[in-house]
PLY file of the C-alpha trace (Angstrom):
ply
format ascii 1.0
element vertex 242
property float x
property float y
property float z
element edge 241
property int vertex1
property int vertex2
end_header
-8.19 0.28 62.60
-5.51 1.89 64.94
-2.59 -0.06 65.96
-2.70 0.07 70.06
0.54 1.35 71.49
2.78 1.11 74.28
4.15 4.60 75.62
6.93 4.18 77.82
8.55 7.66 78.79
11.96 7.58 80.40
11.16 10.78 83.22
14.64 11.25 84.12
16.03 12.14 80.79
13.36 13.84 78.96
11.89 17.05 79.59
8.38 17.70 80.44
7.42 21.23 78.55
6.12 19.56 75.06
4.33 16.22 76.76
0.97 17.73 74.73
2.72 17.81 71.40
4.30 14.65 72.08
1.46 12.63 72.70
-0.56 14.02 69.57
2.23 13.57 67.58
2.14 9.80 68.73
-1.39 9.35 68.17
-0.69 9.72 64.39
0.60 6.35 64.63
-1.96 4.25 66.78
-3.88 4.27 70.04
-1.45 4.54 73.27
-3.41 2.12 75.17
-0.49 2.24 77.95
0.82 5.23 78.83
3.55 5.12 81.80
6.28 7.53 82.82
9.40 6.14 85.26
11.33 7.91 87.42
11.83 8.57 91.48
9.21 11.35 91.82
10.77 12.01 95.39
13.64 13.63 93.11
12.58 17.51 92.97
13.75 17.32 89.44
10.41 15.71 88.39
8.26 17.85 89.67
7.56 19.49 86.22
6.36 15.88 85.36
3.79 15.88 87.67
1.29 18.80 86.92
1.10 17.47 82.80
0.57 13.46 84.04
-3.20 14.06 85.06
-3.81 16.04 81.91
-2.76 13.32 79.72
-3.70 10.16 81.73
0.02 9.24 81.92
0.69 6.23 84.99
3.87 7.38 86.97
5.86 3.85 87.72
7.94 4.87 91.20
11.48 3.91 90.71
13.96 4.46 93.48
17.56 5.53 92.73
19.21 2.18 94.98
22.74 3.37 93.74
24.17 6.39 93.25
25.43 6.84 89.36
22.90 3.67 88.48
19.84 4.66 86.49
17.34 2.27 88.03
14.42 3.76 85.67
15.98 2.06 82.44
16.07 -1.31 83.95
12.39 -0.89 85.22
11.07 0.02 81.90
12.92 -2.56 80.23
11.65 -5.10 82.37
7.90 -3.73 82.08
8.29 -3.16 78.34
8.85 -7.05 77.92
6.10 -8.27 80.31
3.80 -6.17 78.20
5.47 -7.54 75.22
4.82 -10.93 75.96
1.02 -9.87 77.16
0.31 -9.62 73.62
-1.93 -6.65 74.06
-0.25 -3.86 72.10
1.18 -3.90 68.11
3.73 -1.47 68.60
6.16 0.39 71.16
6.88 4.18 71.41
9.99 4.62 73.68
10.74 8.15 74.78
13.93 8.67 75.51
17.07 10.25 74.74
19.82 7.33 76.25
21.44 4.37 74.31
20.51 2.18 77.04
17.28 1.59 74.93
18.71 -0.12 71.87
18.89 -3.44 72.73
15.38 -2.90 73.87
14.39 -1.76 70.74
16.04 -4.20 68.64
14.46 -7.09 70.75
11.18 -5.64 70.52
11.24 -5.77 66.45
12.73 -8.84 66.11
8.82 -9.96 68.12
7.41 -7.76 65.20
6.82 -4.88 66.43
6.76 -1.44 65.51
9.10 0.39 67.31
8.88 4.34 67.61
11.41 6.44 69.34
11.16 10.02 70.76
14.16 11.74 72.16
16.02 14.91 71.41
18.97 15.29 68.31
21.73 14.44 71.34
20.15 10.62 70.78
23.07 8.39 70.39
22.86 7.20 66.70
22.35 3.41 67.89
19.62 3.70 69.71
18.24 5.63 66.35
18.81 2.99 63.89
17.35 0.22 66.15
14.01 2.10 66.00
11.41 1.90 62.88
11.12 5.60 63.23
12.94 8.17 65.41
11.05 11.88 65.77
13.15 14.58 67.69
11.69 16.26 70.12
13.23 19.81 68.57
10.66 19.33 65.80
7.53 19.12 68.01
8.96 22.28 69.98
9.40 24.22 66.35
5.87 23.72 65.80
4.55 24.65 69.60
2.22 27.14 69.69
1.13 26.42 72.91
3.58 27.32 75.30
3.58 30.78 77.12
7.45 30.95 76.91
7.74 30.05 73.31
7.34 33.90 72.41
11.11 34.13 74.25
12.57 31.18 72.82
15.00 31.46 70.13
13.66 29.80 66.72
14.82 26.29 66.57
17.37 25.76 63.66
16.61 23.07 61.12
18.94 21.14 59.33
20.65 21.86 55.98
19.71 19.27 53.29
23.36 17.99 52.75
24.80 15.97 49.58
24.08 12.92 51.87
20.67 13.62 52.23
20.19 14.46 48.39
22.13 11.06 47.80
19.84 9.23 50.22
16.60 10.52 48.03
17.98 9.75 44.53
18.95 6.22 45.29
15.68 5.59 46.67
13.88 6.89 43.72
16.52 4.58 41.80
15.42 1.34 43.96
11.61 1.80 42.76
11.64 3.87 39.80
9.93 2.41 36.69
11.67 2.18 33.00
10.96 5.86 32.91
12.21 7.04 35.93
9.56 7.87 38.04
8.22 6.41 41.13
5.66 6.53 43.35
6.28 9.43 46.13
4.63 7.81 49.37
6.69 4.88 48.01
10.19 6.96 48.12
8.74 8.14 51.87
8.73 4.45 53.11
12.08 3.46 52.22
13.72 6.13 53.40
12.16 5.49 56.37
13.45 2.49 56.64
16.83 3.17 55.52
17.10 5.83 57.86
14.75 6.10 60.97
15.43 9.72 61.90
14.52 11.21 58.62
11.78 13.34 58.62
11.02 16.52 56.52
10.45 18.71 59.55
13.87 18.17 60.11
14.54 20.14 57.51
11.76 22.79 57.85
8.80 21.49 55.58
5.66 19.84 57.24
5.40 17.12 54.69
7.92 15.25 52.02
6.48 16.84 48.78
7.38 20.86 49.57
11.19 19.26 50.44
11.18 17.50 47.00
10.33 20.39 45.55
12.87 22.69 47.31
15.55 20.23 45.80
16.66 21.18 42.35
17.52 17.82 41.71
14.22 15.83 41.39
11.17 16.45 39.34
7.76 16.25 40.46
4.81 14.77 38.71
1.15 15.18 39.75
-1.18 11.98 38.51
-5.17 12.21 39.01
-6.80 8.63 39.24
-10.15 7.67 40.00
-11.06 5.67 42.99
-15.10 4.36 42.69
-16.75 8.47 42.31
-13.61 10.22 43.79
-10.62 11.68 42.03
-7.34 11.35 43.45
-4.03 13.09 43.25
-0.90 11.20 43.44
2.29 12.33 43.55
5.50 10.64 41.57
8.94 11.66 41.66
11.93 10.97 39.19
15.94 12.24 39.29
16.57 15.04 36.56
0 1
1 2
2 3
3 4
4 5
5 6
6 7
7 8
8 9
9 10
10 11
11 12
12 13
13 14
14 15
15 16
16 17
17 18
18 19
19 20
20 21
21 22
22 23
23 24
24 25
25 26
26 27
27 28
28 29
29 30
30 31
31 32
32 33
33 34
34 35
35 36
36 37
37 38
38 39
39 40
40 41
41 42
42 43
43 44
44 45
45 46
46 47
47 48
48 49
49 50
50 51
51 52
52 53
53 54
54 55
55 56
56 57
57 58
58 59
59 60
60 61
61 62
62 63
63 64
64 65
65 66
66 67
67 68
68 69
69 70
70 71
71 72
72 73
73 74
74 75
75 76
76 77
77 78
78 79
79 80
80 81
81 82
82 83
83 84
84 85
85 86
86 87
87 88
88 89
89 90
90 91
91 92
92 93
93 94
94 95
95 96
96 97
97 98
98 99
99 100
100 101
101 102
102 103
103 104
104 105
105 106
106 107
107 108
108 109
109 110
110 111
111 112
112 113
113 114
114 115
115 116
116 117
117 118
118 119
119 120
120 121
121 122
122 123
123 124
124 125
125 126
126 127
127 128
128 129
129 130
130 131
131 132
132 133
133 134
134 135
135 136
136 137
137 138
138 139
139 140
140 141
141 142
142 143
143 144
144 145
145 146
146 147
147 148
148 149
149 150
150 151
151 152
152 153
153 154
154 155
155 156
156 157
157 158
158 159
159 160
160 161
161 162
162 163
163 164
164 165
165 166
166 167
167 168
168 169
169 170
170 171
171 172
172 173
173 174
174 175
175 176
176 177
177 178
178 179
179 180
180 181
181 182
182 183
183 184
184 185
185 186
186 187
187 188
188 189
189 190
190 191
191 192
192 193
193 194
194 195
195 196
196 197
197 198
198 199
199 200
200 201
201 202
202 203
203 204
204 205
205 206
206 207
207 208
208 209
209 210
210 211
211 212
212 213
213 214
214 215
215 216
216 217
217 218
218 219
219 220
220 221
221 222
222 223
223 224
224 225
225 226
226 227
227 228
228 229
229 230
230 231
231 232
232 233
233 234
234 235
235 236
236 237
237 238
238 239
239 240
240 241
């Protein structure tokens, strides 16, 4: 059964161009029963959002900028998030912003036992990233998008390099879960890596899934095991350090 999610979008801080891809990504983790976007809709800078709100059934929440230099949108989102939390209607939250002001909110929601997914640009400060259970960079969604007319003119999105730090993270996670022969179930390894580093995503490195990423790194050995579940044969991937 899908988990019900509240999607709260900082309209002042997120580009509107890839909303469709963003909502498709969120659907992988649950059913977005609440979808709200916050901003001062009298601001001409938010005009581009208006065209995509109806298409994606996102409710705009008006928040006037009462004081110059102060972000009233953040406060409105935080207040609404706590109201939704206490309503008990959702199992998790998706906070869409690149603003570190939501770090404490993400922490508080997780303390309440809610799953928190963050979505933002790669410029998002580390404190907000690590406060979430999972953090997804918008740049990943951009690179996978084939629906925009402007994509043809875009430069290719650069992928991150697999650094020794990344390899060490995978190695230690395998060791944490391995059996006496050093093998660990790859699905468990992926889950543990996610807990250790919420912004870890194989797509950051140009791979759609974890398995091909592991295959591309010579430090690891993969093994495919066939198991029977009822009338079905299921292939499971195991990995160990060389």
